[in-house]
N, C-alpha and C positions, 0 to 999 in steps of 0.2 A: 439718165444724165451722164454717166462715166462714159457710155460709147459716143454720145453726142460730143462730149468734151475731146475725146481721144481723135474724132474725125474733123475735129475744127482745122481749118489752113493753117493756123500758127503751129500746131502740134504736128500735123504732116510735114509741113516744110522744116521745123524743127528736126523732125526725126529723120527726114532726108539729107539734111545737111551734116547730123551728126554721123550718119552712115558713109558719107563722101569724106568725111573728116578721118574717120577709122581707116578705111579703106586707102587712103592717101598715105597716112602717116605709120601704118601699121605693117609689118613683114606679111608675105602672102600666106603665110603659114595661119590655120584657121585658129588654134588656140590663142595665139598672140592677139590676133585681132578680136576674138571673143572678150580677154580679158582688158585691151585698151577700151573697148566700149564699156565695158562693167565699172573699169576706173574711172571713166567720165561720168556715168550714171549713177553708181551706188558709192563711189569712192571707196573701192576695193575690188581686188581679183575676185574671180569666181573661184567658189568654194569646189572641191573634186566632184562633189555630188551634183552640183550644178551643172557644171562641164558634161557628168557622165550623161546627164538628161538632155543636154543639147547635143552632144557628139552624133547620136544615131540618126537624128533628124538631118544633121548636115552629111553623113555619111550616105544617106538615101541619095543624094544630089551629086556623089561624086566627088565631094569635099568641097562643094561650092557654097556659099551661103545665099540662100534665095529668098525671096519676097512671095510670102504664101501665107494663107491662112490654114492653122493648124488646129487638130482637136485633139483635147487630152482625154485618154481612158484611165479614170481614177482606178479603177478597179485591176489594172493591169500596169500602171505607172508609165504608160508611155504616150507618146503622142503620134498623130497621122495627119498626114497632107490632107487637106480640104480643098483647096483650090489655089492655083497659080497667081502671082501678082506680077510677074515677069515683064509683062507687056503693060502694066498698069502706068499711069502718070500720076495718080495720086490715091490715097487709100480710100475714098468715097465711093 
């Protein structure tokens, strides 16, 4: 049910609009953009440990935030790229 809900058109459009708003209103630096998105979604900036989890994934792509599916390896506490969504027009 959760996967079906997240793939619903309204959530895909809301996610796309949020991303466009953050990209337009935030500085080009990755940390302020992540915190701007976090403020809108969680009503708080990201904690240091949350940023430390996200930054290696972003660094993999030369500091760019990319659309992709990632796999979390709980044993090592790391995420890995599974497939790119750069050319995808929606998330379904």
